[in-house]
N, C-alpha and C positions, 0 to 999 in steps of 0.2 A: 446803443440802440439794441444790441443783442440782449443785454441784461434787461432792458425795459420790456422787450418782447417776451422774454422768458417769465418775467414777473407778472406781466399781463395775462399770460397763458395760465399761470397758477391761480391768479385771482379770479379768472373766468371759469375755472374748472368747476363743474356742478358738484354739489355736496348734499343736496336735499333729496333723499330717497322717498319717492312717492309711496313705496310699500310700507313706510313707517306711519303714514297718515291714517289709513283705514284699518278695518278688521284684518287680522292675520289670516293668511290663506292656509287652509287645511284640506289638501286634496282628498285624503282618505275619508273625511267626513262630508266633504262637498259633493262628491260623485256617488250617487246611489248605487247599491249593489244589485238592485233589481228595479226595472221600470218597463212599462208597456209589456212586450212579449220577451224581454231580455232579462237574464239573471247571470250572475257570476258563475262560471263553470268551476265548481270546487274540486272536480275530479282531476284537474290538470295541475301539475307541479309548476311552481314559478321558478324559472331558470334565471339566476342572478348573473349580472355581468361579471367578467373577469375582474380581479382586484385592481389592475392597472386602469381598466376602462372605468370602473366605478370611481376611482380616485379623480379622474379627469371630469366625470360628471359632477362630482361633489364640489369642484371648483366653480362650476358654472351655475348649477341649480341648487336651490334651497330644498326642493322637494321633487320627488318623482313618484309616479304611480303607474303600475302595469297590471292590467287585468285581462282575462279572456272571458267574454260573455257568450252565452248560447241561448237560442230561442227554441220554441217548441217544434220547429222544423229540423232542428239539429244543426242549424247554421251557426258558425262561430265567428266572432269578431274579436280581434286583439286591440285593446285600447291602451295607449301609452300617453301620459301627460307629464310634462316637465315644466316646473315653475322656477323662475329666477327673480329674486327681488332687486337685483342690480344689473341693469342692462346698459352699463357704461361701455366705453371703447375697449376697456381691458377684459370685460366679461360680456359675452354675447351668445345668444341661442345658436346652437349648431343645427343646420338643416339636416334632415334624415339622409339625404343623398350621400354625404360624406361618411356617416356612420355605417350605412349598408355596404358601401364600397370598401371601407376599412375592415369589414368582416368577410370580405371575399365575394360579395354579391356583385352581379352585373346589372346595371341599370339599363333596362331594355327600352323603356319609354319614359317620357317626362313631359308634362304639359300643365297648363293652368286653366281653370275654368271656374264657373260659378254654380253653386248648389242652390236650387230654389227650395228653401225650407218654408215651413208654415209661418215663421216669424220674419222672413226676409231672405235676401240673397247673401250667400257666404262665399267669398273668393277663396279657393283652395288650390293646392298643388296636388297633382297626381303622378305617381310613379308606378312602374312595374319592375320589381327586383327579382332576380332569379339566381339560384345557386343549385346546381345539379338538378334534381327533380322538384325542388321547391320553387313554386311560382307564386309570388306575393304581390298582389295589387295593393297600393298604399294611397290613402288620402290624408293630407295634413294641412294645417294652417297655423299661422303665428300671429299673436296679438302682442304689440309692444305698447305699454301704457294703456291708452284707451283707443288705439288705432290698429287696424289690421294691416299686416305687412305681407305682401305676396312675394317680393323680390328682396335681394340683399340691398339694393339701392333704396327701396322703401324703408327698410330698417334703419339705414344710415340717415336718411332724411328725417325720420321720426325722432331718432335719438338726438340729432342736431337741434331740432326744434325745441325739444325739452331742455337740452344743454344751454341754449340761449336764455332760458328762463331760470337757469341755475338748478334744474331738476334732473334727477336720474329716474327713468321709468323702470317698472318691472316688466316681465315678459312671460309669456306662456306658449308652449308648443304642444299641440294636440295631434296625435297620429292615430289613425284608424286603419287597420289592415286585416287581410284574411288570406288563407291559402286556397287559391282557386285558379284553375287554368282558363276559366271563362271570365275575361276581364270585364266585359259589359255587365254580366250578372253581379260580379263582385262589387263594382262601383255603384250599382243600383242598390245593393244591400247596404253599402256604406252610407248612402244618402238616407235610407230609411232609419238606420241606426242613429245617425247624427240628429235627424229630426226628432226621433223618440227621446233622445237624451236632452235635447233642447226643451222639450215639453216637460221633462221631469225636474228641471232646475228652476228655482225662483228667478225672477227677472234680473236682479242684481248679479247673481252668479251666472246666469245665462250669458250675459254680455262678456263677462270675464273669461268664460270657458269657450263659448261657441261663437262669440262675436256678433250675435244678433240680439235684438230686443224682443 
């Protein structure tokens, strides 16, 4: 019976990666460097993760993108996107809470809400991370396959549904943050930024990145 159960588990293990079916994801080309009132701030240096952190990221994600945008008011937004073509049980998107805490940040606030965008409602998670004098409000969301996942339980349910069809979904994590002690103002700017980038993307890429049509 144990041998039969083991053989059945192997036989039912999903092998078809949905990422292999469609066009390849290219975050650098997909995300515009300027849109609406926002443009990439070329004056800032990109700080790369430590080698050990980068090695862990490379195991989970096929691509990562990190940019800082600035508008004509001088407001800055940090955009970070991570894409993984294999969201099986062995490989899964890491939520930002753990990454920030691993870097010594204290997570002061955490909640879930919906952003009312021009194209629809987007469920997001919000955090406020602090370290010394750095106060960083964060808005992020996760899309697994073609579904939005707000909680870890959502992610497990979505992956299980795909696994029962013999499929392995891809996944994307999008994080928007800023350095600001005024949390309400920061989250309002986040929403404006996300809405602007949604407008800048073609419909097919809009769903993949922003989770709205």
